[in-house]
C-alpha positions as CSV (number, residue, x, y, z in Angstrom):
1,Y,13.3,4.4,12.8
2,A,14.6,4.2,16.4
3,P,11.6,2.4,17.9
4,L,11.6,0.0,15.0
5,L,15.2,-0.6,15.3
6,Q,14.8,-1.3,19.0
7,A,12.1,-3.8,18.3
8,M,14.1,-5.5,15.4
9,P,17.8,-5.1,16.4
10,D,18.9,-6.9,13.2
11,L,16.7,-4.8,11.1
12,E,17.3,-4.9,7.2
13,R,16.0,-2.6,4.5
14,R,15.5,-4.5,1.3
15,D,14.7,-2.1,-1.7
16,M,13.0,-3.9,-4.6
17,I,11.9,-1.0,-6.7
18,V,13.6,2.5,-6.8
19,L,12.4,5.0,-9.4
20,S,13.2,8.7,-10.0
21,G,11.6,11.1,-12.3
22,T,10.2,14.6,-12.8
23,T,6.4,15.1,-12.6
24,A,4.2,17.1,-15.0
25,Q,4.4,19.9,-12.5
26,G,8.2,20.0,-12.7
27,Q,9.0,18.4,-9.3
28,D,11.7,15.9,-8.9
29,W,10.8,12.7,-6.9
30,V,12.2,9.3,-5.9
31,G,9.9,6.4,-5.2
32,C,11.0,3.3,-3.2
33,M,9.2,-0.1,-2.6
34,G,10.5,-2.8,-0.5
35,N,10.4,-4.8,2.9
36,Y,11.8,-4.1,6.2
37,M,12.8,-7.4,7.7
38,G,14.3,-8.6,11.0
39,T,13.8,-10.6,14.1
40,M,11.2,-8.9,16.2
41,T,12.5,-9.5,19.7
42,Q,10.9,-6.6,21.6
43,A,7.4,-4.9,21.3
44,W,7.3,-2.1,18.8
45,T,5.9,1.0,20.5
46,I,3.7,3.4,18.5
47,N,1.9,6.2,20.1
48,G,2.2,4.5,23.4
49,H,0.7,1.2,22.1
50,H,2.8,-2.0,21.9
51,I,2.7,-4.5,19.0
52,P,4.0,-7.7,20.7
53,P,7.2,-9.3,19.7
54,T,7.0,-12.3,17.3
55,G,10.5,-13.8,18.1
56,H,10.7,-14.7,14.4
57,L,11.8,-13.1,11.1
58,T,9.2,-10.5,10.5
59,H,8.6,-8.3,7.4
60,M,6.7,-5.0,6.7
61,R,6.3,-3.5,3.3
62,Y,7.1,0.2,2.7
63,H,6.3,2.6,-0.1
64,E,8.4,5.8,0.3
65,F,8.4,8.9,-1.9
66,F,10.9,11.7,-1.5
67,R,10.7,15.0,-3.1
68,I,14.1,16.4,-4.0
69,E,14.9,20.2,-4.1
70,G,18.4,21.6,-4.3
71,G,20.0,18.2,-3.7
72,Q,18.0,17.7,-0.4
73,V,14.8,15.9,0.6
74,S,12.1,18.6,0.9
75,E,9.1,16.4,1.4
76,A,8.4,12.8,2.2
77,Q,5.2,10.8,1.6
78,I,5.6,7.4,3.3
79,I,3.3,4.4,4.2
80,W,4.6,1.5,6.2
81,D,2.3,-1.5,6.3
82,I,1.9,-1.7,10.0
83,P,-1.1,-3.9,9.8
84,E,1.1,-6.5,8.1
85,L,3.4,-6.6,11.1
86,M,0.4,-6.7,13.5
87,M,-1.0,-9.8,11.7
88,Q,2.4,-11.6,12.1
89,A,2.2,-10.7,15.8
90,N,-1.3,-12.2,15.9
91,A,-2.4,-8.8,17.1
92,W,-4.6,-7.4,14.3
93,P,-7.9,-6.4,16.0
94,M,-10.0,-5.7,12.9
95,A,-11.9,-7.7,10.3
96,P,-10.0,-10.6,8.6
97,Q,-8.8,-9.6,5.0
98,L,-10.4,-11.1,1.9
99,G,-7.2,-11.3,-0.2
100,K,-4.2,-13.5,0.5
101,F,-1.6,-12.6,3.1
102,I,1.9,-12.8,1.7
103,C,5.4,-11.3,2.1
104,T,5.2,-9.1,-1.0
105,P,7.7,-10.1,-3.7
106,A,10.0,-8.1,-5.8
107,P,9.1,-7.7,-9.5
108,M,9.1,-10.9,-11.5
109,T,11.7,-9.5,-13.8
110,Q,14.1,-8.6,-11.0
111,D,14.8,-5.3,-12.6
112,G,13.2,-2.9,-10.2
113,L,16.5,-1.3,-9.1
114,T,17.7,-0.8,-12.7
115,A,14.7,0.5,-14.6
116,S,15.7,3.2,-17.1
117,G,14.4,4.9,-20.3
118,D,11.4,6.9,-21.2
119,G,8.4,5.8,-19.3
120,R,5.8,7.9,-21.3
121,V,4.1,4.8,-22.9
122,A,3.8,3.0,-19.6
123,L,2.5,6.1,-17.9
124,D,-0.1,6.8,-20.7
125,H,-1.3,3.2,-20.4
126,V,-1.8,3.4,-16.6
127,I,-3.6,6.8,-16.8
128,A,-5.9,5.5,-19.5
129,M,-6.6,2.3,-17.4
130,L,-7.6,4.5,-14.5
131,T,-9.7,6.9,-16.5
132,N,-11.8,3.8,-17.7
133,L,-11.8,2.2,-14.2
134,C,-13.5,5.3,-12.8
135,K,-16.3,5.1,-15.2
136,Y,-17.6,2.3,-13.1
137,P,-19.9,2.0,-11.0
138,S,-21.6,5.2,-12.2
139,N,-22.1,3.2,-15.3
140,P,-23.2,-0.1,-13.9
141,D,-21.7,-2.3,-16.5
142,P,-18.3,-3.7,-15.6
143,A,-17.4,-3.9,-19.2
144,V,-17.0,-0.1,-19.4
145,M,-13.6,-0.6,-17.4
146,Q,-12.2,-2.6,-20.3
147,L,-10.0,-4.5,-17.8
148,E,-8.9,-7.1,-20.3
149,T,-7.5,-4.2,-22.5
150,Y,-5.1,-2.9,-19.8
151,W,-4.4,-5.8,-17.4
152,H,-2.3,-9.0,-18.2
153,P,-4.6,-12.1,-17.7
154,R,-2.2,-13.3,-14.9
155,F,-1.5,-10.0,-13.3
156,N,-0.7,-9.8,-9.6
157,W,-2.4,-7.1,-7.4
158,Y,-0.4,-6.7,-4.2
159,G,-2.7,-4.9,-1.9
160,P,-2.0,-3.7,1.8
161,A,-2.5,-6.1,4.7
162,G,-6.2,-5.7,5.6
163,I,-7.2,-6.0,2.0
164,G,-4.7,-8.6,0.7
165,T,-3.3,-9.9,-2.6
166,G,-5.3,-11.1,-5.7
167,R,-4.4,-12.5,-9.0
168,G,-6.0,-11.9,-12.3
169,I,-9.3,-10.0,-13.0
170,A,-11.2,-12.4,-10.8
171,G,-8.9,-12.0,-7.8
172,F,-8.7,-8.2,-8.2
173,R,-12.4,-7.7,-8.4
174,N,-13.5,-10.4,-5.8
175,W,-11.0,-9.5,-3.0
176,H,-10.7,-5.7,-3.6
177,Q,-12.6,-3.8,-6.1
178,M,-16.2,-5.2,-5.6
179,P,-16.1,-4.8,-1.8
180,F,-14.5,-1.4,-2.1
181,L,-17.0,0.0,-4.5
182,R,-19.9,-1.7,-2.7
183,A,-19.0,0.4,0.3
184,M,-18.1,3.7,-1.6
185,P,-20.0,3.6,-5.0
186,D,-19.5,7.4,-5.5
187,R,-16.0,7.0,-7.0
188,K,-15.5,9.2,-10.0
189,L,-12.7,11.1,-11.5
190,D,-14.1,14.6,-10.9
191,A,-14.2,13.9,-7.2
192,M,-10.4,13.9,-7.1
193,G,-9.9,17.0,-9.1
194,D,-8.6,19.2,-6.3
195,L,-6.4,16.4,-4.8
196,M,-2.8,16.4,-5.9
197,S,-1.1,13.1,-7.2
198,H,2.6,13.0,-8.2
199,W,3.3,10.8,-11.3
200,F,6.4,9.7,-13.0
201,A,7.8,6.6,-14.8
202,Q,10.9,4.8,-16.0
203,G,10.8,2.2,-18.7
204,D,8.2,-0.3,-17.9
205,Y,7.5,1.1,-14.4
206,V,5.1,3.7,-13.3
207,C,4.4,5.2,-9.8
208,E,2.1,7.6,-8.1
209,T,2.0,9.2,-4.6
210,G,-0.9,11.3,-3.3
211,W,-1.4,12.7,0.3
212,P,-4.3,12.2,-0.1
213,N,-5.4,11.4,-3.7
214,M,-8.9,9.9,-3.3
215,R,-12.2,11.3,-1.9
216,L,-15.1,8.8,-1.3
217,T,-18.2,8.4,0.9
218,L,-18.6,5.4,3.0
219,S,-22.3,5.1,2.4
220,H,-22.7,1.3,2.5
221,D,-21.4,-1.9,4.2
222,G,-19.1,-4.5,2.7
223,W,-15.5,-3.2,2.9
224,M,-13.1,-4.4,5.7
225,G,-16.0,-4.7,8.1
226,I,-16.4,-0.8,8.3
227,A,-19.9,0.3,9.2
228,P,-21.6,2.5,6.6
229,A,-20.7,5.8,8.4
230,G,-22.1,7.9,5.7
231,R,-19.1,10.3,6.0
232,E,-16.6,11.4,3.4
233,V,-13.1,10.0,3.7
234,L,-9.8,10.9,2.1
235,L,-7.5,7.9,1.1
236,K,-3.7,8.0,0.7
237,S,-2.6,5.6,-1.9
238,L,1.0,5.1,-2.9
239,D,1.2,2.8,-6.0
240,F,3.7,1.1,-8.4
241,W,2.9,-0.6,-11.7
242,R,5.0,-2.8,-13.9
243,M,4.2,-3.2,-17.6
244,E,4.8,-6.4,-19.6
245,D,3.9,-7.1,-23.3
246,G,1.8,-3.8,-23.4
247,K,-0.3,-4.6,-20.3
248,I,-0.1,-4.3,-16.5
249,R,1.6,-7.4,-15.1
250,E,2.1,-6.3,-11.5
251,N,0.7,-3.6,-9.3
252,W,1.9,-2.8,-5.7
253,V,-0.7,-0.8,-3.7
254,L,-0.3,0.6,-0.1
255,V,-3.2,2.6,1.4
256,D,-2.9,4.2,4.8
257,L,-5.7,2.1,6.4
258,L,-4.9,3.1,10.0
259,D,-5.5,6.7,8.9
260,L,-8.8,5.6,7.2
261,Y,-10.0,3.9,10.3
262,S,-9.1,7.0,12.3
263,Q,-11.3,9.1,10.0
264,C,-14.2,6.7,11.0
265,G,-13.5,7.2,14.7
266,V,-11.6,3.9,15.3
267,D,-8.2,3.9,16.9
268,V,-6.8,0.7,15.6
269,L,-3.6,0.8,17.8
270,A,-5.7,1.4,21.0
271,R,-8.1,-1.5,19.9
272,M,-5.1,-3.7,19.5
273,S,-3.9,-2.9,23.1
274,E,-7.3,-3.8,24.5
275,F,-7.1,-7.2,22.7
276,N,-3.6,-8.0,23.8
277,K,-3.5,-7.0,27.4
278,A,-2.8,-10.5,28.6
279,R,0.1,-11.0,26.1
280,N,3.8,-11.3,27.3
281,L,5.5,-8.3,25.8
282,G,8.9,-9.1,27.3
283,P,12.1,-9.1,25.2
284,I,13.6,-12.1,23.5
285,T,17.3,-12.4,23.4
286,L,19.4,-12.7,20.2
287,P,23.1,-13.8,19.9
288,E,25.4,-10.7,19.7
289,S,26.7,-12.0,16.4
290,Q,23.3,-11.7,14.8
291,I,23.0,-8.0,15.6
292,A,26.5,-6.9,15.2
């Protein structure tokens, strides 16, 4: 946190979803989704590379999962949407995203901090949805996914920066699913069998964390400008779903894209530094009253 706080001296953490539960394996977890927000007055230094300051209110989504044992945190699985912040600094060095860039909102129902009750029905719904989702494209008929059965007609899919946000089945498929599966058509459930995901649910909310939880082969072109490397990659995806009227109304997804690029031999932060050598990385002064 120290380098981020130095870059944003008036940093705020805004939780929008906080869930807790016990997984099928008997582990206790807490999952949080929200935005870090603040005025980015200095460069944020990560591994010796500097994201330029924006001088403006800047936001970065986080999905953070904490395993609790004996009243203490024993494990953390965390993704910060660093590409989201890089884009606001006009420093993203990779391909433009297909989906919309937005500051990811809280649940429409504004109850993400007060979810309670048995989430079994919601969890079963999401698991069934994913089971049918993974029948495609090995079965080339999109109808096999039964998307209308599981998703609300006006659902919002909040993807990570680099992929972007889509609305409804058309938005989800055009801006994420079709490019994703065009590049990695070997998606199937049994390819994930030895990878551990942690699932729990409360009321209408479901969440999952996996470190990693997807194994795919980048065999074709068409996703985020990544060349068809012909290599297997492991994806870390931390997700939240909200149910409404028996269907999925909102889905928040973060994937560790910097790690994915690294598996393909691309250091995104180093590439950013090359693109931004001529930028002024000097600090911007804020009034003391704003950071007190």
